[in-house]
C-alpha positions in Angstrom: 98.3 74.8 112.2 96.3 78.1 112.5 97.2 81.8 112.7 96.1 82.9 116.1 96.2 86.0 118.4 95.1 86.7 121.9 93.4 90.0 122.4 92.8 91.0 126.1 89.6 92.4 127.2 90.8 96.1 127.5 90.9 99.3 125.3 94.6 99.5 125.1 97.3 96.8 125.3 99.5 94.1 123.9 98.5 91.1 121.7 100.5 88.1 121.1 100.1 84.9 118.9 101.5 82.9 116.3 101.6 82.7 112.5 102.4 79.3 110.8 106.1 79.7 111.6 106.8 82.4 114.3 105.5 84.1 117.2 104.1 87.7 116.8 103.2 90.6 119.0 101.8 94.1 118.5 100.3 96.9 120.6 96.7 97.9 120.0 94.3 100.7 121.0 90.6 100.8 120.5 89.3 104.3 119.9 85.5 104.8 119.2 83.0 101.9 119.1 84.5 99.1 117.0 87.6 101.0 115.9 91.2 99.5 116.5 94.6 100.3 115.6 97.6 98.0 115.8 101.2 99.1 115.8 104.7 98.1 116.9 104.2 94.8 115.2 107.1 92.4 115.9 108.1 88.9 116.8 110.4 86.3 115.2 110.6 86.2 111.4 112.4 83.1 110.6 111.3 81.7 107.3 108.1 83.6 107.4 105.9 82.6 104.3 103.5 84.8 102.2 100.5 84.0 104.7 102.4 85.4 107.6 103.6 88.5 105.6 100.1 89.1 104.4 98.6 88.6 108.0 101.2 91.3 109.2 100.2 93.8 106.5 96.4 93.2 107.1 96.7 93.5 110.7 98.6 96.8 110.5 95.8 98.0 108.0 93.1 97.1 110.3 91.0 100.3 111.5 87.7 98.5 112.5 86.4 95.3 113.8 83.1 93.5 113.9 82.0 90.6 116.2 79.3 88.4 115.0 78.5 85.1 116.5 81.8 83.1 116.8 83.6 85.2 114.2 85.8 88.4 114.6 86.3 90.5 111.4 89.1 93.0 110.9 88.3 95.7 108.4 90.6 98.1 106.5 90.0 101.7 105.7 88.5 100.8 102.4 85.7 98.9 104.4 87.1 95.6 103.2 87.3 92.6 105.4 91.1 91.7 105.7 91.1 89.1 108.5 88.5 86.8 109.9 89.0 84.9 113.1 86.9 81.9 113.8 86.4 80.6 117.4 87.3 77.0 117.7 
């Protein structure tokens, strides 16, 4: 099973998705070009594993994104890629 989220085509809104064990949700806002902030992360947290906890932390640390071919990269304030989504 993959970790997945759905990001609507807007500059401000609400995402939802799934980790390996739980449903997740958060609010997001896109600022300048390729800048994004996530906040108010929530969802179920039953038996969340280290992958799910790391996903939460990295999502909340994301400040930029880059879309290249079929991959979406989330980047933190240290300019490090913290999450990569691959279109399937």
